[in-house]
Structure formats: structure tokens, C-alpha cells
C-alpha positions in Angstrom: -17.3 -16.2 -11.3 -16.3 -13.1 -9.4 -13.5 -13.2 -6.9 -14.8 -12.4 -3.4 -13.4 -9.2 -1.9 -11.3 -10.1 1.1 -10.6 -6.7 2.4 -12.2 -5.6 5.7 -11.6 -1.9 5.0 -12.3 0.1 1.8 -9.3 1.3 -0.1 -9.1 4.9 -1.1 -6.8 6.6 -3.5 -3.7 7.8 -1.8 -1.0 9.3 -3.9 2.1 10.0 -1.8 5.7 8.9 -1.5 6.0 6.3 1.2 9.2 5.2 3.0 9.4 1.5 3.5 12.0 0.1 5.8 12.9 -3.6 5.3 15.4 -5.8 6.9 18.5 -4.2 5.4 17.4 -1.4 3.2 15.1 1.6 3.0 13.0 2.2 -0.1 10.8 5.0 -1.3 7.7 4.0 -3.3 4.7 5.9 -4.5 1.5 4.7 -2.8 -1.5 4.0 -5.0 -4.2 3.4 -2.4 -4.6 2.9 1.3 -7.0 1.7 4.0 -6.9 1.0 7.7 -5.8 -2.5 6.8 -3.0 -1.9 4.3 -1.8 -0.2 1.2 -0.7 -0.8 -2.4 2.7 0.6 -3.3 3.9 0.9 -6.9 7.3 -0.6 -7.7 9.0 -2.5 -10.4 11.0 -4.4 -7.8 8.5 -5.7 -5.1 9.8 -7.3 -1.9 9.1 -11.0 -1.4 5.8 -12.1 0.0 6.1 -12.3 3.8 8.8 -9.7 4.1 8.1 -7.6 7.3 8.4 -3.9 6.8 7.8 -0.6 8.5 5.7 1.8 6.4 6.4 5.5 7.2 3.7 7.9 6.2 4.1 11.7 6.3 1.3 13.2 8.3 0.9 16.9 7.5 -0.7 17.6 10.8 2.1 16.1 12.9 5.8 16.6 13.3 6.6 12.9 13.4 5.7 10.6 10.6 3.2 7.8 11.2 5.1 4.5 11.3 3.2 1.3 10.8 4.4 -2.3 10.9 3.2 -4.7 8.3 4.1 -7.4 5.8 4.1 -7.9 2.0 1.0 -10.0 1.3 0.9 -10.0 -2.5 2.8 -8.8 -5.5 1.6 -7.8 -8.9 3.8 -7.9 -12.0 2.7 -5.3 -14.6 3.4 -7.6 -17.5 0.4 -9.0 -19.2 0.0 -12.2 -21.3 0.1 -11.6 -25.0 -3.5 -12.6 -25.7 -5.7 -10.2 -27.6 -8.0 -9.9 -24.6 -5.2 -9.1 -22.2 -3.7 -6.5 -24.7 -7.1 -4.8 -24.9 -7.0 -4.1 -21.2 -5.3 -1.2 -19.5 -1.8 -2.2 -18.3 -1.5 -3.4 -14.8 0.7 -1.5 -12.3 3.6 -3.4 -10.9 3.7 -3.2 -7.1 3.1 -4.9 -3.8 0.3 -5.1 -1.3 1.2 -4.4 2.3 -1.0 -5.5 5.2 -0.7 -3.5 8.3 -0.3 -5.5 11.5 -2.6 -4.6 14.4 -1.7 -1.2 15.6 -2.2 0.8 18.8 -5.4 2.8 19.0 -3.5 6.1 18.7 -1.9 5.0 15.4 -5.2 3.8 14.1 -6.7 7.2 14.9 -3.9 9.0 13.1 -4.2 6.8 10.1 -8.0 7.3 9.9 -7.5 11.1 10.1 -4.7 10.9 7.4 -7.0 8.9 5.1 -9.9 11.3 5.6 -7.6 14.3 5.0 -6.1 12.9 1.8 -9.4 11.5 0.4 -10.9 15.0 0.4 -8.2 16.3 -2.0 
């Protein structure tokens, strides 16, 4: 049985370094994909589910980066079980899914433009 897709917004490839500000530390992670609702960031050391973060995206059309509040909603360990079926599959990428919290219309517009700009490359 197929798992139902729970995302409201389609994810598009988005390969850029993203600054993530947590409670006490700042991290830089490569993004893998992004949507109006969130992003998947590659990392070997994901934050705990529920951790609130600020995701900072460089917007080439603006002087100031786009800063979005969100939370870690899921993590993925790149390790796979040692079954023959699992070993035949491409390896999973370790990382974490960030869901963006509701944002002001101006930030949503900037994010939409940034996604459109990067998805054309």
C-alpha cells in the first residue's frame, strides 16, 4: 500500500547552502529540496524533532537574506538495513525535514520568487 503524500506544496530541487539557527548554535547545511511549506536539509547530525529553527536563505535578488521560522518535523538516517532488497536500493541521504511556520505575505512572495528562480537553473 502506498503512503499518502501529506505535503500541500510540491517540492522542487534546491541545491544551496542554508544557514540554520537553533537555540544555541548556528549550522550550515546543504538543502536538497524546498517548497512553500518546508525544506529537506542534508546532514549527518540532524536536530531533534520539534526543534524550532530559523532558516536563512540567500536571495540573489535581495540584499538581506530571507529568514523563515520553522521546526524539524522528521529526520532520516542514511543507514539502511542489511537485507538484500535494501542493499539493492540507492542509499538514503541523511538529513532533516523542516516545516516552515506560517509566514507574512511578503516572505511568502519572496520564497515563491526564489523557488521559481532556482527551479529554472
